[in-house]
C-alpha positions as CSV (number, residue, x, y, z in Angstrom):
1,M,-34.2,-9.3,56.5
2,E,-31.1,-9.6,58.6
3,T,-30.3,-12.9,57.1
4,R,-30.3,-11.4,53.6
5,V,-28.0,-8.6,54.6
6,F,-25.7,-11.1,56.2
7,L,-25.6,-13.3,53.1
8,V,-24.9,-10.3,50.9
9,M,-22.1,-9.1,53.1
10,L,-20.7,-12.7,53.2
11,F,-20.8,-12.9,49.4
12,V,-19.0,-9.5,49.1
13,V,-16.3,-10.6,51.5
14,C,-15.8,-13.9,49.6
15,L,-15.6,-12.0,46.3
16,I,-13.0,-9.6,47.7
17,L,-10.9,-12.6,49.0
18,A,-11.1,-14.4,45.7
19,L,-9.9,-11.3,43.9
20,A,-7.1,-10.8,46.4
21,I,-6.0,-14.4,46.0
22,K,-6.0,-14.0,42.2
23,A,-3.9,-10.9,42.4
24,S,-1.5,-12.5,44.8
25,R,-1.0,-15.5,42.5
26,A,-0.2,-13.2,39.6
27,S,2.4,-11.3,41.6
28,N,4.0,-14.4,43.0
29,F,4.2,-16.4,39.8
30,G,4.1,-13.7,37.2
31,A,1.8,-12.9,34.3
32,L,0.0,-15.6,32.4
33,N,1.6,-16.3,29.1
34,P,-1.0,-17.8,26.8
35,A,1.5,-18.8,24.0
36,M,3.9,-20.8,26.1
37,V,3.7,-24.6,26.3
38,C,4.8,-26.5,29.4
39,P,7.7,-28.9,28.5
40,H,6.6,-31.3,31.3
41,C,2.9,-31.8,30.6
42,T,2.5,-30.0,27.2
43,S,-0.4,-27.9,28.4
44,K,-0.8,-24.6,26.6
45,G,-2.1,-21.4,28.2
46,Q,-1.3,-22.4,31.8
47,V,2.2,-21.1,32.0
48,R,3.1,-18.0,34.1
49,T,6.4,-16.2,33.6
50,K,8.4,-13.6,35.5
51,Q,11.9,-12.0,35.6
52,V,14.2,-13.3,38.3
53,T,17.8,-12.8,39.3
54,N,19.9,-16.0,39.6
55,K,23.3,-16.2,41.3
56,K,25.9,-17.8,39.1
57,G,29.3,-19.0,40.3
58,I,32.1,-16.7,41.4
59,S,32.9,-13.5,39.5
60,G,36.6,-13.3,38.6
61,G,36.8,-9.6,39.0
62,K,35.2,-9.7,42.4
63,A,37.6,-12.4,43.5
64,T,40.6,-10.3,42.3
65,A,39.3,-7.3,44.2
66,A,38.8,-9.4,47.3
67,V,42.5,-10.5,47.2
68,L,43.7,-6.9,46.6
69,T,41.6,-5.4,49.4
70,A,42.2,-8.2,51.9
71,G,38.6,-9.3,51.7
72,F,36.9,-6.0,52.5
73,S,35.3,-5.8,49.0
74,I,33.4,-9.0,49.7
75,L,31.4,-7.3,52.4
76,A,30.2,-4.7,49.9
77,T,29.6,-6.8,46.8
78,G,29.7,-10.5,47.6
79,L,31.5,-13.0,45.3
80,S,28.8,-14.4,43.1
81,R,27.7,-12.7,39.9
82,K,24.0,-12.2,39.2
83,E,22.3,-12.9,35.9
84,M,18.8,-12.1,34.8
85,A,16.6,-15.0,33.8
86,T,13.0,-15.8,33.1
87,Q,11.3,-18.2,35.5
88,A,8.2,-20.1,34.3
89,R,5.6,-22.0,36.3
90,C,3.0,-24.3,34.9
91,G,-0.5,-24.0,36.5
92,A,-1.5,-27.5,35.5
93,C,1.4,-29.6,36.8
94,K,3.1,-27.0,39.0
95,N,6.5,-27.5,37.3
96,V,9.0,-24.6,37.6
97,W,11.9,-23.9,35.3
98,S,14.2,-21.1,34.2
99,F,15.5,-20.0,30.9
């Protein structure tokens, strides 16, 4: 009797862990996009996508403000500009790319 209870509790704990891992994977790599095809391995339905912010070069306006304020504006804003992009990750070959 105690063995059955232990096995049921073990099964429930494993099920909860599996669901937590699945939820964590979705939050780390984004939602599964069934229509996308991986350009590396050409598998369909395995690609996850999410929105990311990429730093791109030096913003001209921020550089000008840094010169005019003797560098104090860099502390508040930084020099690089940020652009929104979509990051994709293939579940089959683990390739990551942005577009």
